[in-house]
C-alpha positions in Angstrom: -10.3 79.3 -52.4 -7.1 80.7 -51.1 -7.1 83.3 -48.3 -3.9 85.3 -47.9 -3.2 88.2 -45.5 0.4 89.3 -45.5 0.9 92.9 -44.2 3.9 94.8 -45.4 5.3 98.3 -44.5 6.9 99.6 -47.6 9.2 102.6 -47.5 10.9 104.2 -50.6 12.6 107.5 -51.3 13.1 109.9 -54.2 16.2 109.5 -56.3 19.2 110.7 -54.2 16.7 111.5 -51.4 16.1 114.7 -53.3 13.4 116.7 -51.4 11.1 117.3 -54.4 8.0 116.8 -52.4 8.7 119.9 -50.2 5.1 121.2 -50.6 2.5 119.8 -48.3 -0.1 120.3 -51.2 2.1 118.3 -53.7 2.6 115.5 -51.2 -1.2 115.4 -50.6 -1.7 115.1 -54.4 0.8 112.4 -55.1 -0.3 110.3 -52.1 -3.9 110.6 -52.9 -3.1 109.6 -56.4 -1.2 106.6 -55.2 -4.1 105.5 -53.0 -6.6 105.9 -55.8 -4.4 104.1 -58.4 -3.6 101.4 -56.0 -7.4 100.8 -55.2 -8.2 100.7 -59.0 -5.5 98.0 -59.4 -6.5 96.1 -56.3 -2.9 96.4 -54.8 -4.1 96.1 -51.2 -2.9 99.6 -50.1 -4.3 100.4 -46.7 -2.6 103.8 -46.3 0.1 106.0 -47.7 1.9 109.1 -46.4 5.4 110.5 -46.3 7.5 113.6 -46.3 9.7 115.7 -48.5 11.9 112.8 -50.0 10.1 109.5 -49.1 6.8 107.6 -48.8 5.5 105.0 -46.4 2.7 102.5 -47.5 0.9 99.9 -45.5 -0.1 97.0 -47.9 -1.9 93.7 -47.6 -0.2 92.0 -50.4 -2.5 90.6 -53.1 -2.1 86.8 -53.3 -1.2 87.0 -57.0 1.6 89.7 -56.6 4.7 90.1 -54.7 6.2 93.1 -52.9 8.5 93.9 -55.9 5.7 94.1 -58.4 3.5 96.2 -56.1 6.3 98.6 -55.3 7.1 98.9 -59.1 3.4 99.6 -59.9 3.0 102.2 -57.2 6.3 104.0 -57.7 6.3 103.9 -61.4 2.8 105.0 -62.0 2.9 107.8 -59.5 6.1 109.3 -60.9 4.7 109.1 -64.4 1.5 110.8 -63.4 3.2 113.6 -61.5 5.7 114.3 -64.2 3.2 114.0 -67.1 1.1 116.6 -65.4 3.9 118.8 -64.5 2.9 118.9 -60.9 6.5 119.5 -59.5 9.2 122.0 -60.3 11.6 119.0 -60.8 10.9 115.5 -62.1 9.8 113.0 -59.5 12.0 110.0 -59.8 11.7 107.3 -57.1 15.0 105.4 -56.1 15.1 101.8 -57.3 15.5 100.4 -53.8 13.0 100.2 -51.0 12.6 98.9 -47.5 9.8 96.4 -46.8 9.0 94.5 -43.5 6.2 92.3 -42.4 3.6 93.7 -40.0 1.5 91.6 -37.7 -2.2 92.1 -37.3 -1.8 93.1 -33.7 0.5 96.2 -34.8 -1.6 97.4 -37.8 -3.1 100.4 -36.0 0.3 101.6 -34.6 1.8 101.4 -38.1 -1.2 103.3 -39.6 -0.8 106.0 -36.9 3.0 106.2 -37.6 2.3 106.6 -41.4 -0.4 109.1 -40.9 1.7 111.3 -38.6 4.7 111.6 -40.9 4.7 115.5 -40.9 4.9 115.6 -37.1 7.4 112.7 -37.0 9.8 114.3 -39.2 9.8 117.7 -37.3 11.9 115.8 -34.7 13.8 113.3 -36.8 15.3 113.3 -40.2 14.7 110.6 -42.9 18.3 109.6 -42.7 18.0 109.1 -38.9 14.8 107.1 -39.5 16.6 104.9 -42.1 19.5 104.3 -39.6 17.1 103.2 -37.1 15.3 100.8 -39.5 18.6 99.4 -40.5 19.6 98.7 -36.9 16.3 97.5 -35.8 15.9 94.9 -38.7 19.7 94.1 -39.1 19.9 95.6 -42.6 23.3 97.2 -41.9 24.7 93.8 -41.5 23.1 92.5 -44.9 24.4 95.6 -46.7 27.9 95.0 -45.3 27.9 91.4 -46.5 27.0 92.3 -50.1 
């Protein structure tokens, strides 16, 4: 029997970083739905939260699925559900791209805390500033420039 534990911090934004999740109530709805749907599909979602134009997920990748499939399932189904139920004034469309980094077991709680405290975090720092930090920290700006 195989045993796999690969933790991933997944971050994705709305199309054009449009702040369609401006309502705390709407964010709560979509994030609760993402968690429930992920649990039903056994996607290994530990926690999810975000802010007006993005979401953070901590995922223990299932051994039979990669991050691209898990991201597709989470993003596609949540947008479909929100739009089908007319829960937002505008359509929810997630951007195709996403950020994903591995997380060591020793850092799980700090990542959970970071995800759970998105409201407070973004009072002091914009999502664009956060992305700039991620790109510098993980060298993504170098990769983007080489493409």
